[in-house]
C-alpha positions in Angstrom: 0.0 0.0 0.0 1.8 3.1 -1.3 -0.5 5.8 0.1 0.7 6.7 3.7 -2.7 8.2 4.6 -4.6 5.1 3.5 -2.0 2.9 5.3 -2.6 4.8 8.5 -6.4 4.4 8.1 -6.0 0.6 7.7 -3.7 0.4 10.7 -6.1 2.5 12.8 -9.1 0.3 11.7 -7.1 -2.8 12.6 -6.4 -1.3 16.0 -10.1 -0.7 16.5 -10.9 -4.3 15.6 -8.3 -5.6 18.0 -9.7 -3.4 20.8 -13.3 -4.6 20.1 -12.2 -8.2 20.2 -10.3 -7.7 23.5 -13.4 -6.0 25.1 -15.7 -8.7 23.8 -13.5 -11.5 25.2 -13.4 -9.8 28.6 -17.2 -9.5 28.7 -17.8 -13.0 27.4 -15.1 -15.6 27.9 -16.9 -17.9 25.5 -15.6 -15.7 22.7 -12.0 -16.3 23.6 -11.5 -18.7 20.7 -12.7 -16.1 18.2 -10.3 -13.6 19.7 -7.4 -15.9 19.4 -8.3 -16.8 15.9 -8.5 -13.1 14.8 -5.4 -12.1 16.7 -3.4 -14.6 14.7 -4.6 -13.2 11.4 -2.5 -10.5 9.8 -4.0 -7.3 8.5 -3.8 -6.6 4.8 -1.6 -4.1 3.1 -2.4 -5.2 -0.4 -4.2 -2.9 -2.9 -5.1 -5.7 -5.3 -8.0 -5.1 -7.7 -8.2 -8.6 -8.9 -11.4 -10.7 -8.6 -9.6 -13.3 -6.5 -8.3 -11.5 -3.4 -4.8 -12.2 -2.0 -4.4 -14.2 1.2 -3.6 -11.0 3.2 -6.9 -9.4 2.1 -8.8 -12.6 3.0 -7.2 -12.6 6.4 -8.2 -9.0 7.1 -11.8 -9.8 6.0 -11.8 -12.7 8.4 -10.7 -10.4 11.3 -13.4 -7.9 10.5 -16.0 -10.7 10.4 -14.9 -12.0 13.8 -15.1 -8.5 15.3 -18.6 -8.1 14.0 -19.6 -11.5 15.4 -18.3 -10.5 18.8 -20.5 -7.4 19.0 -23.7 -8.8 17.4 -24.3 -12.3 16.1 -27.5 -11.4 14.2 -25.9 -8.4 12.6 -22.9 -10.6 11.6 -25.1 -13.1 10.0 -26.9 -10.5 7.9 -23.7 -8.8 6.9 -22.1 -12.2 6.0 -25.0 -13.2 3.8 -24.9 -9.8 2.0 -21.2 -10.0 1.5 -21.3 -13.5 0.2 -24.0 -12.6 -2.3 -22.0 -9.6 -3.5 -18.8 -11.6 -3.8 -20.6 -14.3 -5.7 -22.0 -11.8 -8.2 -18.6 -10.2 -8.6 -16.9 -13.5 -9.2 -19.6 -14.5 -11.7 -19.2 -11.2 -13.6 -15.4 -11.6 -13.7 -15.8 -15.2 -15.0 -18.3 -14.2 -17.6 -16.0 -11.4 -18.8 -13.0 -13.7 -19.0 -15.0 -16.3 -20.9 -15.6 -13.8 -23.6 -11.9 -13.0 -24.2 -10.7 -14.0 -27.7 -7.3 -14.1 -29.3 -4.1 -16.1 -30.0 -1.5 -15.6 -27.3 1.9 -17.3 -27.0 3.0 -18.0 -23.4 6.8 -18.4 -23.0 7.6 -20.2 -19.8 11.0 -19.5 -18.2 10.7 -20.9 -14.7 10.6 -18.9 -11.5 8.4 -19.3 -8.4 5.3 -19.5 -10.5 6.7 -22.8 -12.0 8.2 -24.1 -8.8 7.3 -26.8 -6.2 8.8 -27.9 -2.9 11.4 -30.7 -3.1 11.8 -33.4 -0.4 13.9 -31.0 1.7 11.3 -28.2 1.5 13.2 -26.0 -0.8 11.4 -24.3 -3.7 12.8 -25.3 -7.2 11.5 -24.8 -10.7 9.8 -28.0 -11.9 6.5 -27.1 -13.6 6.0 -26.8 -17.4 4.2 -24.0 -19.2 1.4 -26.3 -20.1 0.8 -27.1 -16.4 0.6 -23.3 -15.7 -1.8 -22.6 -18.6 -4.3 -25.5 -18.4 -6.1 -24.3 -15.2 -6.9 -21.0 -16.9 -9.5 -22.7 -19.1 -11.7 -23.0 -16.0 -12.4 -19.3 -16.7 -11.4 -18.7 -20.3 -13.1 -20.3 -23.2 -10.8 -22.6 -25.1 -12.8 -22.1 -28.3 -12.2 -18.4 -28.2 -8.8 -18.1 -26.6 -5.8 -20.0 -27.9 -2.9 -20.1 -25.4 0.1 -21.5 -27.2 2.8 -22.6 -24.8 6.5 -22.7 -25.4 9.0 -23.7 -22.7 12.1 -21.5 -23.1 13.9 -22.3 -19.8 13.2 -23.5 -16.2 15.4 -21.3 -14.1 15.4 -19.4 -10.8 15.7 -15.9 -12.3 18.4 -15.0 -9.9 20.6 -17.4 -11.9 19.8 -15.8 -15.2 22.6 -14.2 -17.3 22.4 -11.7 -20.1 22.7 -14.7 -22.4 19.5 -16.0 -21.0 18.0 -12.5 -21.5 19.1 -12.7 -25.2 17.3 -16.0 -25.5 14.0 -14.6 -24.1 14.2 -11.4 -26.3 14.9 -13.5 -29.4 12.0 -15.9 -28.6 9.6 -13.0 -28.0 10.6 -11.3 -31.3 10.0 -14.5 -33.2 6.5 -14.8 -31.9 5.6 -11.2 -32.4 6.5 -11.5 -36.1 3.8 -14.1 -36.6 0.6 -12.7 -38.1 -1.6 -15.1 -36.2 -0.3 -14.0 -32.8 -1.9 -11.1 -30.9 0.6 -10.8 -28.1 3.1 -12.6 -25.9 3.2 -13.5 -22.2 6.4 -14.4 -20.4 6.2 -16.3 -17.1 9.3 -15.4 -15.2 10.9 -15.4 -11.8 10.5 -12.2 -9.8 14.1 -11.7 -8.8 15.2 -10.4 -12.2 11.8 -9.8 -13.8 12.4 -6.0 -14.0 15.6 -6.6 -16.0 14.0 -8.8 -18.6 11.0 -6.5 -18.8 13.1 -3.5 -19.7 15.3 -5.5 -22.1 12.1 -6.6 -23.9 10.8 -3.0 -23.9 14.0 -1.5 -25.2 14.0 -3.8 -28.3 10.2 -3.9 -28.6 9.4 -2.7 -32.2 5.9 -4.2 -32.5 2.5 -2.8 -31.6 1.6 -6.1 -30.1 1.8 -6.1 -26.3 4.2 -8.2 -24.2 3.4 -9.0 -20.6 5.5 -10.6 -17.9 4.1 -12.2 -14.8 5.2 -14.6 -12.1 4.4 -15.4 -8.5 5.4 -14.9 -4.9 4.1 -18.3 -3.8 5.0 -21.6 -5.6 2.8 -23.7 -7.8 2.1 -26.3 -5.0 1.3 -23.7 -2.3 -2.1 -24.1 -0.7 -3.0 -20.6 -2.0 -0.8 -19.9 -5.0 -1.0 -16.5 -6.6 0.4 -17.5 -9.9 -2.9 -18.6 -11.6 -4.5 -15.2 -10.9 -1.4 -13.3 -12.0 -1.4 -15.3 -15.2 -5.1 -14.7 -15.8 -4.4 -10.9 -15.3 -1.6 -11.2 -17.9 -4.0 -12.8 -20.4 -6.6 -10.0 -19.8 -3.9 -7.4 -20.4 -2.2 -8.8 -23.4 -5.6 -9.2 -25.2 -6.7 -5.7 -24.2 -6.4 -3.3 -27.2 -5.7 -0.4 -24.8 -2.2 -1.9 -24.3 -1.3 -2.2 -27.9 1.5 0.1 -29.1 2.8 0.8 -25.6 5.6 -1.8 -25.2 6.1 -4.2 -22.3 4.2 -4.6 -19.0 4.3 -6.5 -15.7 1.0 -7.9 -14.5 1.1 -8.7 -10.8 -1.5 -9.0 -8.0 -4.2 -7.4 -10.0 -2.0 -4.5 -11.1 -0.5 -3.8 -14.5 2.6 -1.6 -14.5 4.8 -0.5 -17.4 8.2 -2.2 -17.7 10.1 1.1 -17.6 10.5 2.1 -14.0 9.3 -1.2 -12.5 11.1 -2.8 -9.6 10.5 -5.6 -7.1 9.4 -4.0 -3.9 8.8 -6.8 -1.4 10.3 -10.2 -0.7 7.1 -11.8 0.6 3.9 -9.9 -0.1 1.7 -10.9 -3.1 1.9 -7.2 -4.2 5.6 -7.6 -4.9 6.2 -5.0 -7.6 6.1 -1.2 -7.7 6.9 1.5 -10.2 8.5 4.9 -10.4 6.5 5.7 -13.5 4.0 8.4 -13.0 1.9 7.4 -16.0 0.1 4.3 -17.2 1.9 4.6 -20.6 5.1 6.4 -19.9 7.2 8.0 -22.6 9.6 5.5 -24.2 12.7 6.0 -26.3 12.6 4.8 -29.9 13.1 1.0 -29.9 16.6 -0.2 -30.7 17.4 -2.7 -33.4 18.2 -5.9 -31.4 21.8 -6.8 -30.7 22.9 -9.6 -28.3 23.8 -8.5 -24.7 25.5 -11.6 -23.6 29.1 -10.4 -24.1 28.6 -7.0 -22.6 29.9 -6.3 -19.1 28.2 -3.6 -17.1 29.0 -3.4 -13.4 26.9 -2.0 -10.6 28.8 -0.2 -7.8 27.0 0.6 -4.6 28.1 3.9 -3.1 28.3 4.4 0.7 29.8 7.1 2.9 33.6 6.9 2.4 33.5 4.6 -0.6 36.9 4.5 -2.2 37.8 5.4 -5.8 39.3 2.0 -6.5 35.8 0.4 -6.7 35.5 2.1 -10.1 39.1 1.7 -11.0 39.1 -2.0 -10.4 35.8 -2.5 -12.3 37.3 -0.8 -15.4 40.5 -2.8 -15.0 38.5 -6.1 -15.0 36.8 -5.1 -18.3 33.6 -3.2 -17.5 32.3 -1.4 -20.6 29.9 0.8 -18.6 29.2 1.4 -15.0 26.1 2.0 -12.9 26.7 3.8 -9.6 24.0 3.3 -7.0 24.2 6.5 -5.1 22.4 8.0 -2.1 19.4 10.4 -1.9 18.5 12.0 -5.2 21.9 10.9 -6.7 24.9 11.9 -4.6 28.2 10.1 -3.7 31.3 10.8 -1.7 34.1 12.9 -3.2 36.6 10.1 -3.8 34.1 7.9 -5.7 32.9 11.0 -7.5 36.3 11.9 -8.8 36.7 8.3 -10.1 33.2 8.4 -11.7 34.0 11.7 -13.5 37.3 10.3 -14.8 35.6 7.0 -15.9 32.9 9.0 -17.8 35.6 10.2 -20.2 36.0 6.7 -21.6 32.8 4.7 -20.8 29.2 5.5 -20.1 28.5 6.0 -16.4 25.0 6.2 -15.0 24.1 7.5 -11.5 21.1 6.0 -9.8 20.0 5.7 -6.1 19.4 3.1 -3.4 16.2 4.9 -2.5 13.1 3.1 -3.9 11.0 6.0 -5.1 11.6 9.4 -6.7 13.7 10.6 -9.6 17.5 10.9 -9.8 18.4 14.4 -10.9 21.3 16.7 -10.8 20.3 18.9 -7.8 23.2 19.2 -5.4 26.6 20.8 -6.1 29.7 20.1 -4.2 32.4 17.4 -4.8 30.0 14.4 -5.1 26.7 16.2 -5.8 24.5 15.0 -8.6 24.7 18.4 -10.4 28.5 18.3 -10.3 28.5 14.7 -11.7 26.0 15.5 -14.5 28.2 18.5 -15.6 31.1 16.0 -15.9 29.1 13.7 -18.2 27.7 11.2 -15.6 24.1 10.3 -16.7 21.3 10.6 -14.1 19.0 7.6 -14.3 15.7 9.5 -13.9 13.1 7.1 -12.6 15.1 3.9 -13.3 17.0 2.0 -10.6 20.3 0.1 -10.9 19.1 -3.2 -12.3 17.2 -1.5 -15.2 19.9 1.1 -15.7 22.4 -1.8 -16.2 20.3 -3.3 -18.9 19.9 0.0 -20.8 23.7 0.5 -20.6 24.3 -3.0 -22.0 21.9 -2.2 -24.8 23.7 1.1 -25.5 27.1 -0.6 -25.7 25.8 -3.6 -27.8 24.1 -1.3 -30.4 26.5 1.6 -30.3 23.8 3.9 -29.1 24.4 7.1 -27.2 23.4 6.0 -23.7 22.0 9.4 -22.8 19.2 8.9 -25.3 18.0 5.8 -23.5 17.6 7.7 -20.2 16.1 10.9 -21.5 12.4 9.9 -21.3 10.8 10.7 -18.0 9.8 7.1 -17.5 
């Protein structure tokens, strides 16, 4: 939940519920079991708009229902009946809408949590095929109207992906987009590096047909997996003409966000992705003609107070062809690292981003390591992009011989 005021309201409401439960249990010990049950239920922080609510939202609803039951049994019964009727109607409407969707969509499966199960030691590993992911969708979508063609590209934990794997995905997507019978492409992907693959696809995306990535925070064999609903949202998005001509997107937890500016924002919550984009369809640079990224080395260097210059010097000595510096605040670094960055910018592209999740990186501050000073020396501010995506854009710039500044100019 990104709105602080709304977050405070939810927390305040949760506090009121907890107080009501405590008061009710003191007045009537028979309700102790309800209190214990509700107290163990976490309150939701999800802002999902999907038909199927996340487990966090379901838990919050359960807590609210328990509080109502403690104060008035008859009122709770009436409210429960009304809520169930409303939910049933909403689910029915959503199912009916999905059953009317038409098109021919290619689903490229690459692994990740969405395609993972627990092994005999309890570890989560990719094991599931694309066909296994897609088949349950036909419980809601009409097979006679919607053709989901599956191709297994890889079965990897996305943290293990290399730029060579990114090349493989980009090439596969391009091949499918060139087919006249295909309306769009979905890529199922691990969440750890989804933002990198998304912007790589967006950077080389020269078709009006949409591309949508999705994945999951809970594995395929979880008691309440989020992958199926995320994949259904991806289908809705890729077949929606509103998204045609706008590049690549990520569909997650009922939300659809543009590739440019996206980042993974949580390690556990179903609402695992956020964006620095201020628009539904942000401005994008002209798509580049595809060139392989696998042989390009771009290093990310994390700045910190007192960071030495040799972090950059050693990176260049090891063969880095471009450098991303993850600075502080709106884009600031210490004087020693700044001097090395300005010297490096004379020979290779250097981009400055920030370790802060939200907000643009701009040349505001002067001084030895201020963003304005660095920008004047040729260091490129990343705007709304963070280090992982900045690295991909620099790799694309190096691979295609493009002026890196042009790839960071759009507001994003």
